[in-house]
LUMDRENTOR-866217 format. One record per residue (C-alpha): x, y, z. Coordinates in steps of 0.05 Angstrom, whole numbers, padded with zeros to 5 digits, always signed. Layout:
XYZ...
//
This chain:
+00000+00000+00000+00057+00047+00017+00089+00036-00051+00024+00048-00088+00015+00113-00049+00086+00135-00063+00079+00122-00138+00013+00159-00140-00036+00102-00154-00075+00114-00089-00087+00170-00040-00098+00151+00033-00128+00184+00093-00119+00159+00164-00178+00136+00204-00167+00085+00259-00108+00060+00217-00064+00086+00161-00105+00058+00104-00176+00063+00128-00196+00109+00071-00165+00096+00003-00179+00132-00063-00160+00092-00125-00136+00138-00180-00140+00124-00255-00079+00079-00266-00072+00102-00339-00062+00174-00318-00012+00153-00264+00027+00111-00314+00028+00170-00362+00057+00214-00307+00109+00159-00293+00125+00150-00367+00195+00180-00366+00213+00140-00304+00186+00075-00334+00223+00086-00399+00288+00101-00363+00285+00039-00319+00257-00009-00371+00252+00019-00442+00207-00035-00470+00158-00035-00411+00120+00027-00432+00111-00001-00502+00084-00065-00471+00035-00025-00429+00011+00012-00491+00004-00054-00529-00037-00084-00472-00080-00022-00470-00095-00030-00544-00113-00103-00534-00161-00085-00479-00191-00027-00518-00171+00023-00465-00195+00088-00497-00174+00136-00442-00101+00115-00441-00095+00109-00516-00130+00175-00527-00079+00209-00483-00023+00178-00524-00055+00199-00590-00064+00271-00564+00009+00273-00543+00032+00248-00612-00012+00301-00646+00020+00356-00604+00090+00332-00624+00070+00327-00697+00079+00378-00751+00037+00430-00715-00035+00414-00729-00072+00474-00755-00133+00500-00721-00199+00506-00758-00205+00570-00796-00130+00577-00809
//
């Protein structure tokens, strides 16, 4: 639980014990925030995560990746330009 909290996958509030109240965050967003760290420690792991996301049809994670690629592209023009 401590590792999950440190990595940002959960947020905890103390009650009668340290993990009485736990908020589970969207793991795809957490992984995206950890992308640089993941790629540094294990370059192929992030690609494996993306592949698995595509197999599962995970639209939120894949949409974020597509948006990021579009931003890095040739400078998409806005409508009306």
